[in-house]
DOTORFI-67508 format. One line per 2 residues: number of its first residue (from 1); for each residue x, y, z of C-alpha. Coordinates in nm, 4 decimals, padded with zeros to 6 digits, m for minus. Layout:
REM residues N
NUM> X/Y/Z ~ ...
This chain:
REM residues 74
1> 05.3030/07.8039/15.1609 ~ 05.5352/07.8533/14.8682
3> 05.4672/08.0017/14.5241 ~ 05.4626/07.7863/14.2119
5> 05.4998/07.9963/13.8972 ~ 05.2608/07.9339/13.6100
7> 05.4755/07.9289/13.2913 ~ 05.4342/08.2291/13.0604
9> 05.1604/08.1838/12.8062 ~ 04.9881/07.9086/13.0060
11> 04.6327/07.9684/13.1226 ~ 04.6479/07.6828/13.3691
13> 04.8104/07.3557/13.4662 ~ 04.6623/07.0142/13.5352
15> 04.6604/06.8916/13.8925 ~ 04.8979/06.6121/13.7936
17> 05.1463/06.8646/13.6522 ~ 05.1308/07.0760/13.9677
19> 05.1960/06.7714/14.1873 ~ 05.5065/06.6909/13.9811
21> 05.6299/07.0528/13.9591 ~ 05.5904/07.0916/14.3357
23> 05.8370/06.8048/14.3730 ~ 05.5999/06.5743/14.5582
25> 05.6567/06.2887/14.3109 ~ 05.9212/06.1965/14.0603
27> 05.6888/06.0538/13.7981 ~ 05.3466/06.0915/13.6447
29> 05.2496/05.7450/13.7649 ~ 05.3270/05.8320/14.1258
31> 05.1366/06.1612/14.0910 ~ 04.8366/05.9734/13.9513
33> 04.8425/05.7348/14.2466 ~ 04.8435/05.9994/14.5219
35> 04.5811/06.2104/14.3431 ~ 04.3429/05.9191/14.2912
37> 04.3983/05.8100/14.6533 ~ 04.2542/06.1469/14.7627
39> 04.5782/06.2638/14.9258 ~ 04.5899/06.5978/14.7409
41> 04.3915/06.8994/14.8605 ~ 04.2867/07.1680/14.6135
43> 04.1837/07.4863/14.7913 ~ 04.1294/07.2830/15.1078
45> 03.9169/07.0082/14.9492 ~ 04.0289/06.6608/14.8385
47> 04.0568/06.6436/14.4576 ~ 04.0874/06.3133/14.2699
49> 04.0702/06.4349/13.9084 ~ 04.4293/06.4488/13.7874
51> 04.3333/06.6350/13.4683 ~ 04.1511/06.9084/13.6636
53> 04.2772/07.2431/13.5290 ~ 04.4156/07.4802/13.7928
55> 04.4464/07.8569/13.7585 ~ 04.6211/08.1512/13.9266
57> 04.5539/08.1657/14.2984 ~ 04.4673/07.7968/14.3346
59> 04.6329/07.6310/14.6335 ~ 04.7400/07.2677/14.6334
61> 04.8544/07.0803/14.9454 ~ 05.0130/06.7421/15.0159
63> 05.1397/06.6113/15.3494 ~ 05.1595/06.9550/15.5103
65> 05.3326/07.1257/15.2155 ~ 05.1304/07.3789/15.0157
67> 05.1904/07.5646/14.6897 ~ 04.9958/07.8497/14.5311
69> 04.9884/07.9142/14.1567 ~ 05.1260/08.2594/14.0831
71> 05.2311/08.4460/13.7686 ~ 05.5779/08.3851/13.6303
73> 05.6755/08.7457/13.7150 ~ 05.5737/08.7087/14.0839
């Protein structure tokens, strides 16, 4: 698992943003596709809502790679 820093001043990020920031897709359209296909796990459970707001400590996984949202000063 690798950390993914939540930008300063942000209370959370959408699932789609996390998928893109993690480097799993190069575009929002591709992120939308893999999320809606049920390929993304949020805290171990498949999540298909791309606008779902994630917070510190949430873990997101795709094809064996996992990121955890941490503070920017982690």
